[in-house]
C-alpha positions in Angstrom: -18.3 1.1 -33.5 -18.3 -0.7 -30.0 -21.3 0.0 -27.8 -18.6 0.5 -24.9 -17.3 3.8 -26.0 -20.8 5.1 -27.1 -21.3 8.8 -25.1 -17.8 8.4 -24.0 -14.7 11.1 -24.5 -12.9 10.6 -27.6 -10.5 7.3 -27.8 -8.8 5.4 -30.1 -11.0 2.5 -32.2 -11.0 -0.5 -30.4 -8.5 -3.2 -31.4 -11.5 -5.8 -32.6 -14.6 -6.9 -31.4 -14.9 -6.6 -27.7 -14.9 -9.8 -27.2 -12.0 -10.9 -29.3 -9.5 -10.8 -26.5 -11.7 -13.7 -24.7 -10.6 -16.7 -26.4 -11.4 -20.1 -23.9 -8.0 -20.6 -21.8 -6.4 -23.6 -22.7 -6.8 -26.3 -19.6 -5.5 -29.8 -18.5 -8.6 -31.8 -16.8 -9.9 -29.3 -14.2 -7.2 -27.0 -13.8 -5.4 -24.0 -15.8 -2.7 -24.7 -18.2 0.5 -23.4 -17.1 2.1 -19.9 -18.5 4.6 -20.0 -21.2 6.0 -16.9 -21.1 8.8 -16.0 -18.9 7.7 -12.5 -17.5 4.3 -13.7 -16.8 5.4 -16.9 -15.0 7.3 -14.5 -12.7 3.8 -11.9 -12.2 2.3 -15.2 -11.7 4.5 -16.5 -8.7 4.4 -12.9 -7.0 0.9 -13.4 -7.0 0.6 -16.3 -5.0 3.0 -14.6 -2.4 0.6 -12.3 -0.2 3.5 -10.4 1.2 4.8 -9.4 -2.4 1.4 -7.6 -3.0 0.1 -4.4 -2.7 -1.6 -3.9 0.7 -5.3 -3.5 1.0 -7.5 -1.9 3.5 -11.1 -1.2 4.4 -10.6 2.2 2.6 -8.8 0.8 -0.4 -11.5 0.8 -3.5 -10.7 -2.0 -5.8 -10.5 -1.6 -9.8 -10.5 -4.9 -11.6 -8.9 -4.8 -14.7 -9.7 -6.7 -18.3 -7.9 -8.1 -20.5 -8.7 -5.7 -23.5 -7.7 -2.9 -21.2 -4.2 -3.8 -21.2 -4.2 -4.2 -24.7 -6.0 -1.5 -26.2 -5.7 1.2 -23.5 -2.2 0.4 -21.5 -1.2 4.2 -21.8 -4.4 5.3 -20.2 -4.5 2.3 -17.1 -0.6 3.5 -16.7 -1.1 7.2 -16.5 -4.2 6.3 -14.0 -1.9 4.2 -11.9 0.8 7.2 -12.0 -1.7 10.0 -10.9 -3.3 7.2 -8.2 0.2 7.2 -6.7 0.8 10.8 -6.8 -2.6 11.7 -5.4 -1.7 9.1 -2.6 -5.4 8.2 -3.3 -6.5 4.5 -1.7 -6.8 2.7 -5.3 -5.8 -0.5 -6.0 -5.8 -1.9 -9.6 -6.6 -5.7 -9.5 -5.5 -8.3 -12.5 -7.3 -11.0 -12.3 -5.6 -14.9 -12.6 -7.7 -15.3 -16.1 -6.4 -11.8 -17.3 -2.6 -13.0 -16.6 -3.7 -15.9 -18.8 -5.1 -14.2 -21.8 -2.3 -12.0 -21.8 -0.1 -15.1 -22.0 -2.3 -16.4 -25.4 -2.0 -13.2 -27.4 2.3 -13.0 -26.5 2.6 -14.6 -30.3 -0.4 -12.7 -31.9 0.6 -11.1 -35.1 -2.3 -8.5 -34.2 -1.7 -8.4 -30.2 1.9 -9.8 -29.5 3.5 -6.0 -29.1 1.0 -4.9 -26.7 0.6 -8.2 -25.0 4.6 -8.0 -24.2 4.5 -4.6 -23.5 1.5 -5.0 -20.7 3.5 -8.1 -19.0 6.6 -5.9 -18.7 4.8 -3.4 -17.4 3.0 -5.3 -14.9 5.7 -7.4 -13.5 7.2 -3.7 -12.9 4.2 -2.5 -10.9 3.5 -6.1 -9.0 6.9 -5.8 -7.6 6.8 -2.3 -6.2 3.9 -3.4 -4.4 2.4 0.0 -4.5 -1.3 0.2 -6.5 -1.4 -2.8 -8.6 -1.9 -5.9 -7.1 -3.3 -9.3 -8.9 -5.7 -12.3 -7.8 -4.2 -14.8 -5.5 -5.2 -18.8 -6.1 -8.0 -18.1 -3.1 -8.7 -15.1 -4.0 -12.5 -16.5 -5.5 -16.1 -17.3 -4.9 -15.1 -20.6 -6.5 -16.2 -23.7 -3.9 -12.9 -25.3 -4.7 -11.1 -22.3 -2.8 -9.1 -21.8 -6.0 -10.0 -19.7 -9.2 -7.9 -22.0 -11.3 -10.3 -25.2 -10.3 -12.8 -25.2 -13.0 -16.2 -26.7 -11.7 -17.2 -30.3 -13.1 -19.8 -29.4 -15.8 -18.8 -25.9 -16.3 -18.8 -25.4 -20.0 -15.5 -23.4 -21.7 -17.8 -21.4 -24.3 -16.7 -18.2 -25.5 -17.4 -16.5 -22.3 -15.6 -19.0 -19.9 -12.7 -16.2 -18.9 -15.2 -13.5 -18.4 -16.9 -15.8 -15.9 -13.7 -16.1 -14.4 -12.9 -12.1 -14.2 -16.8 -11.6 -13.0 -15.5 -14.1 -9.7 -12.7 -11.8 -9.1 -15.1 -8.8 -9.3 -17.6 -10.5 -6.9 -14.6 -11.9 -4.6 -13.0 -8.3 -4.1 -16.5 -6.5 -4.0 -17.5 -9.3 -1.1 -14.6 -7.0 1.2 -14.4 -3.9 -0.5 -15.3 -1.3 -2.8 -14.9 -2.5 -6.3 -15.7 -2.0 -9.8 -15.1 -3.5 -13.2 -12.7 -1.9 -15.8 -13.7 -2.9 -19.4 -14.3 -2.2 -23.0 -16.6 -5.1 -23.3 -20.4 -3.9 -22.9 -21.4 -7.7 -23.0 -19.2 -8.1 -19.6 -19.9 -4.5 -18.2 -23.7 -5.7 -18.5 -23.3 -8.7 -16.5 -21.2 -7.2 -14.3 -23.8 -4.4 -13.3 -26.4 -7.0 -13.3 -24.5 -9.0 -10.3 -23.8 -5.3 -8.4 -20.5 -5.0 -9.3 -20.3 -1.3 -10.6 -18.3 -1.2 -14.2 -17.2 1.6 -16.4 -15.6 2.0 -20.1 -12.2 3.3 -21.0 -12.3 7.3 -21.0 -9.5 8.8 -19.4 -8.1 8.5 -15.8 -9.9 11.8 -14.7 -13.2 10.1 -15.3 -11.6 7.0 -13.7 -10.9 8.7 -10.3 -14.5 10.6 -10.4 -16.6 7.4 -11.2 -14.5 5.5 -8.3 -14.0 8.5 -5.5 -17.1 10.6 -6.3 -15.1 13.9 -7.0 -13.0 15.6 -9.6 -9.1 15.3 -9.2 -7.3 17.8 -11.4 -4.0 15.9 -10.6 -5.8 12.7 -12.9 -4.9 13.7 -16.6 -8.0 13.6 -19.0 -7.9 12.0 -22.7 -4.5 11.1 -24.7 -4.4 9.5 -27.6 -2.4 6.5 -28.0 -1.0 4.1 -30.8 -3.2 0.8 -30.6 -2.5 -1.0 -33.8 -2.8 -0.6 -37.6 -6.5 -0.2 -36.7 -6.0 2.8 -35.5 -4.4 4.7 -38.3 -6.1 6.8 -40.6 -5.9 6.0 -44.6 -6.4 8.4 -47.4 -9.0 5.8 -49.0 -11.0 5.9 -45.6 -13.5 8.0 -44.0 -13.7 8.2 -40.4 -17.5 8.4 -39.9 -17.1 8.5 -36.3 -16.5 11.5 -34.3 -15.7 9.8 -31.1 -12.7 7.6 -32.3 -10.2 9.7 -34.4 -7.8 8.1 -36.1 -3.9 8.8 -35.9 -1.8 10.3 -38.4 1.6 8.4 -39.4 3.4 11.7 -37.8 1.4 11.1 -34.4 1.3 7.6 -34.8 5.5 7.6 -35.3 5.5 9.7 -32.0 3.8 7.4 -30.0 4.7 4.2 -31.0 8.4 5.9 -30.4 7.4 6.3 -26.5 6.3 2.8 -26.6 9.6 1.4 -27.6 11.4 3.8 -25.0 8.7 2.7 -22.3 9.5 -0.7 -23.0 12.7 -1.5 -24.0 13.9 0.6 -21.0 12.1 -1.9 -18.7 13.9 -4.7 -20.3 17.3 -3.0 -20.2 16.5 -2.4 -16.2 15.6 -6.2 -15.9 18.5 -7.1 -17.9 21.0 -4.9 -16.1 19.4 -6.5 -12.5 20.5 -10.0 -13.7 23.7 -9.6 -15.0 24.9 -7.1 -12.2 24.4 -8.1 -8.4 26.6 -5.5 -7.4 24.4 -2.7 -8.0 22.3 -3.7 -5.2 24.9 -2.2 -2.7 25.5 1.2 -4.5 22.9 2.9 -3.3 23.7 1.7 0.6 27.3 3.1 0.0 25.9 6.6 -0.7 27.2 6.0 -4.6 30.1 8.1 -4.1 33.6 7.3 -5.5 36.6 9.0 -5.9 36.9 9.5 -9.3 35.1 12.1 -11.2 35.7 10.0 -14.1 33.9 7.3 -12.6 30.5 5.9 -14.9 27.1 7.8 -14.2 25.5 4.9 -12.3 28.6 4.9 -9.6 28.1 8.7 -9.1 24.9 9.2 -7.1 22.3 7.2 -5.2 19.8 6.4 -7.8 19.0 2.7 -7.6 19.4 0.4 -10.9 16.0 0.3 -11.1 15.1 3.5 -11.8 17.6 4.1 -14.6 16.8 5.2 -18.1 18.1 3.6 -21.2 21.2 5.6 -21.2 22.5 4.7 -18.1 21.2 1.1 -18.6 23.5 1.0 -21.5 26.2 2.5 -20.1 26.7 0.2 -17.6 26.4 -2.9 -20.1 28.9 -1.3 -22.1 31.6 -1.1 -19.6 30.2 -4.7 -17.7 31.5 -6.0 -21.7 34.4 -3.3 -22.0 32.9 -3.1 -25.3 32.0 0.1 -27.1 29.2 0.1 -29.7 29.2 2.0 -32.7 25.4 2.8 -33.4 24.2 5.6 -35.5 22.2 6.9 -34.4 23.5 6.3 -30.7 21.4 3.7 -29.2 21.4 5.8 -25.9 19.9 8.7 -27.7 17.6 7.0 -29.8 16.0 5.6 -26.4 15.9 8.9 -24.6 12.4 10.8 -24.4 12.2 14.1 -26.8 14.5 16.6 -26.4 15.5 15.3 -22.6 19.0 15.1 -24.1 21.4 16.3 -26.7 20.4 14.9 -30.2 16.7 13.2 -28.7 13.9 13.8 -30.9 10.5 12.6 -31.7 9.9 9.6 -33.5 9.1 11.4 -36.5 11.7 13.2 -36.7 13.6 10.0 -37.1 14.3 8.7 -40.7 13.4 5.0 -41.6 17.1 4.3 -41.9 17.7 5.7 -38.0 14.7 3.7 -36.7 15.9 0.5 -38.6 19.8 0.9 -37.5 18.7 2.0 -33.6 16.4 -1.3 -33.2 19.0 -3.6 -35.2 21.5 -2.3 -32.1 19.1 -2.6 -29.5 18.7 -6.2 -31.0 22.3 -6.6 -30.9 22.7 -5.8 -26.9 20.0 -8.6 -26.5 22.1 -11.0 -28.5 25.2 -10.2 -26.7 23.7 -10.7 -23.1 21.5 -13.9 -24.4 18.5 -11.9 -23.7 15.6 -13.5 -25.7 13.1 -11.5 -25.0 14.5 -8.2 -26.3 15.0 -9.9 -29.5 11.5 -11.4 -29.6 9.7 -8.1 -28.9 11.6 -6.5 -31.4 10.5 -8.8 -33.9 6.8 -8.1 -32.5 7.6 -4.5 -33.3 8.5 -4.9 -36.8 5.2 -5.3 -38.1 4.1 -2.0 -36.6 7.1 0.3 -37.2 6.3 -1.0 -41.4 2.8 0.5 -41.0 3.3 3.7 -39.4 6.1 4.5 -42.0 3.8 2.7 -45.0 1.2 5.2 -44.3 3.9 8.0 -44.8 4.9 6.8 -48.1 
């Protein structure tokens, strides 16, 4: 077990050794190589537009997030950000530019591709909201060149190069605001502390809030388990010798993976709706009132399409294509939160055949609309579905 998790509340086992996420970022000459993933390209463009960034002032506390948090503790971070916004406390989550690059490098990883794609979609959504998540602009650096992307001549690439970039981000924001590093990498946290930047390992949102604000906030959630990969599963022929890193049963993993599927593909469906439905921008301003009681749900209210659930997105897309799907189970039911609508249930309560059929139907939606991201992300999901069902057999 990594020392990053010593003396902490129970958390899932790390996806790998703490340094495994910090592969050297590819370069051309003295600057960072371009991103290849479309979602991350959008994030990178937003990060360079100051007006598109979440506001930061003198009262703000900045939490700089390492790549391993986004890949291995995304649920914790998502809940923490949600709690920050609900409690209206002045905390801003900072995503270093090097972390965006590392996510791009993991998008096709057999082990981490699914988690990289989930993190990327969530980041794009949160950065666009301009509330409590922002990124590092090119000029937000201590680098003498004035651009964090520029590698200083003579600076080694090395395994810790991206760590140096993350520390540079920490030092820049610490020069202006109260700043802390959030990382599962013990070595990086030690280096951060040695340079005067406080650091914390992943535990729970409540612990994070107390660490950053110096007081306990009951509105912040305690630790919750999450599916973080095949290594987080328990096996009949293995012994869980670490009480601080409980493994997940097949049933727990199915439930948690199902929640990930619902949340992630709902984001992708919302993004798809936004691309194919420019008229939706005007619905809310018109009050959403329609003369027909039989009109689709998306016209009968002032709910912005960005807040739609999967069922609302699918209804809109079906009407747009004037097509009727014949999914079994119905895709909108499979992608509904457990017990939130008739037929909706936990991941463990869907059979393997139901999972396969629903995900096939989801892929067909992506194919029908030419959305490659849906199909690509389903491909990354496949091994995790097979792993959790294989454990139950």
